[in-house]
N, C-alpha and C positions, 0 to 999 in steps of 0.2 A: 739314371740321374746320379750325378756325383754328389758327394757330401757338401760341397760348396753351394751347389744349386739348391739343395734341400734347405740349407741354412738360410739362403737368401729368400726362399719361398716362405719359410717360417717367419722371418722378420717382416716380410711384406704382409702376410696375413695378420700378424700382431698389430702392425701399423693400421691396417684397414679396420680391425676390430676396435682399436682405440678411437679412431676417427668416427666410426659409427656410434660408439658409446657416447662421445661428446655431442654428436649431432642429436642423439635421442634425449640427452639431458637438456640441450637448448630447446628442443621442440616441446618438452614437458614444461619447462619454465614459461615458454611463450603461451602454451595452452592454459596453464594455471593463471597467468596474468589476464588473458582474454576472457576466460570463463571461470571466475572464482567460485568456490563452493558456496552453495546456497546456505543462508543462515536459517536457524530454526524460526518457524513462524510464531508470532506473538499474538495473543488475543487482542482484538481492537478495543479501544476505550472510546466510548461515545460520550462526548461532553456537550453541554448546552451553554452558549454564551448568552447571558441575560441581555434583553433589550432595554432601552432607556425606560420604556413603560413599566417593565417588571421591576427595575431598580427603584423607580419613583414609587411604585405601589408598596414595595418593602419599606422604604423610608417613611411613608405615611402610615405604616402599620396595617396595610391591607393584606389579604390572604390570596393565595392562588386559586381559590375556589371561585368558579364563575357561576353567577346566579342565572337562573332561567330568564328568558326575555319577558315572560309574563309578570315577573315580580317587580320590574322597574319600569315597565311601560304602562301608561294609563289606558283607559277604555277607548279614547279617541285614537291614540296611536295604534292600538290593536285593530280597531275597525279599519283604519287607513291601510294598515299592512295586509289585512285579509282581503280588502278590496283590490290592492295591487296584485296580490297572488292570484285572485280570480281573473283578472284581466290578462295575466301572462299565460294562464292555462288555456 
């Protein structure tokens, strides 16, 4: 191999290496765009949107404590309720 051929070979290899480097950079940018790094996870916050009934109860000064059914139903209602439960069983 002559000196001229060696010089041409070196220039060709340098050109190929530059092209491959540019191709690798383009491939990396494309990959980073398609698959961005994942963000750190954040603990979820559970919220409750008040219903109209809850808002009305607050406006009227009611509490969120629910009374047992026995306290606001009379004996006739309880008897009817027990009779319906007996029929369903």
